[in-house]
C-alpha positions, 0 to 999 in steps of 0.5 A, a space after each residue: 392217166 386221165 387225172 394226171 393229164 388234167 392236172 398237167 393241163 391245169 399246171 400248164 396254164 400258169 406256166 404259159 402265163 409266166 412264159 408269155 409275160 417274160 416273152 412280152 417284157 423281153 421283146 417290148 423292152 428290147 432297144 428296137 423302134 418300129 419307125 427306125 426303118 422309115 426314111 429320115 425325111 419323115 418329121 419327128 411329129 409324124 413318127 410320134 403319131 405313128 408310135 401312138 397309133 401303134 399303141 406304144 404310148 400305153 403302159 406296159 401292163 395295159 399292152 400286155 393284157 391287151 395282147 393276151 386277150 387278142 391271142 387267147 380270145 380274139 384270134 381263136 374266134 377269128 380263126 373259127 370264123 374263117 374256117 367254118 364261115 361263122 360270125 363269132 368275132 365282132 367288129 370291135 375284136 381287133 386282131 394282132 396286126 403286124 407292124 410291117 405289113 398291117 396284116 394279121 400275124 396268124 394269117 402270115 403264119 398260116 401262109 408260110 406254115 405249109 412251106 415249113 412243114 413240107 421241108 422241116 417236117 419231112 426232114 424230121 420224119 426222115 431223120 427219125 426213121 434213119 436214126 432209130 435203126 442206126 442207133 439200134 444196130 450200132 448198140 447191138 453190134 457195138 464197136 463193129 464197122 457199122 458202129 464205127 461208121 455210124 458214130 463218125 457220121 453222127 459226130 460229123 452231122 452234129 458238129 458241122 453247122 447246117 449253113 456249111 452243109 447247105 452251102 456245100 451241097 449247093 456248090 456240089 449239086 447245083 453249081 458243079 453238077 447242076 442236078 438240083 435247084 439252089 433256091 427253093 421256089 415257094 410259088 411252085 404248085 403241084 398239079 401233075 407229075 412234072 411239078 411233083 418231080 420239081 417239088 421233090 428236087 427242090 426239097 432234096 438238099 434242105 431235107 438232107 441237111 436237116 435230116 442229117 442233123 436230126 438223125 445225128 442227135 437222135 441216133 446217139 440217144 438211141 444207141 446209148 439207151 439201147 446199150 444201157 438196157 442190153 446189159 440189164 438182168 431181164 435181158 439175160 433172163 429172156 435169153 435164158 428162157 430161150 427167146 430169140 434175139 429178134 424178140 429180145 431186142 425188138 420187143 423187150 430192149 427196144 421198148 424200154 430204150 424208147 422211153 428217153 428217146 421219146 422225150 428227145 423226139 417229142 421236144 424236137 417236134 416244136 422245132 418243125 413248126 418253128 422252122 429251121 431259121 438258118 437252113 431256110 435262109 440258105 435255100 431261100 425257103 419262105 417259111 416261118 423261120 424267115 418270117 421270124 428273121 424279117 420280123 426281128 430285123 424290122 422291129 415287128 414286136 407283135 409278130 415276134 411275140 406271137 411266134 415265140 409264144 406259139 413255140 413255147 406253147 408247142 414245147 409245153 404241149 409236146 412235153 406233156 405228150 412225151 410224159 403220157 407216152 411214158 406210161 404207154 411204153 412202160 406199164 410200170 409207170 403209173 401217174 394216178 
């Protein structure tokens, strides 16, 4: 297992380099101009000077290599300095700066990440905790009323777009009933029970919207995987040996059924850090998704490049974690 992990990590290096090149070329060659949102009264000479100050006159290869050095070397050193009070980064190590705010992109991400983790992370955990038991019971009691209801709710949750579900909840619980706030207050700080309750109230609707969507997808995978294993020969053998249904289902069937589900869950974790762009826009959550939308609208190439590449790194990382978990769930799987 250790050898396999090291080998996969080494393979991930050229994979990420290729991904970074593709992202850089797509974002850089896109028809966007960082000076497009400036007033028309600014002379063309000033616009040209601004583009030169941003390094847009440099060759694409030079800009790509500079961005790689900043991302993999300069930014980690600056983050270590901020976290532990060190002085590893020199003054000449320029960070990746946002064209819109002229602030380091990683600082902007760190500022918005807690809001995204609060909402999207909580919704993902809730969705998984709901989806697994629903999928297990639906498969074990196939075609029962519970299975029919679970299938219907899953189809609705997966088919209906999140922006419609979010607006519907706002109309019901905010406009008509007045129970929950329609706008997420990112300035709220939890200091006592009253502010904690306000935080819970403003999280209920966005968490419910995303949890329904996540649970609908994962429960379908869980049900299908359980049904596939319930008809296997080893299940009939376990029952013939006198094992109880609880042991057969929860110990033998569930463990083997979790192998494909782990892939779905693991590959869904990077979306937690990426934020839910649509849902964050509906409830005005000042998270990573909203930061990406603002960067795309403003032609902020460094912010878009950094965010999309971080998403790619997380996908590769959690794909590796899923592969490693296969060996823990199924002892028959060996990589060495």
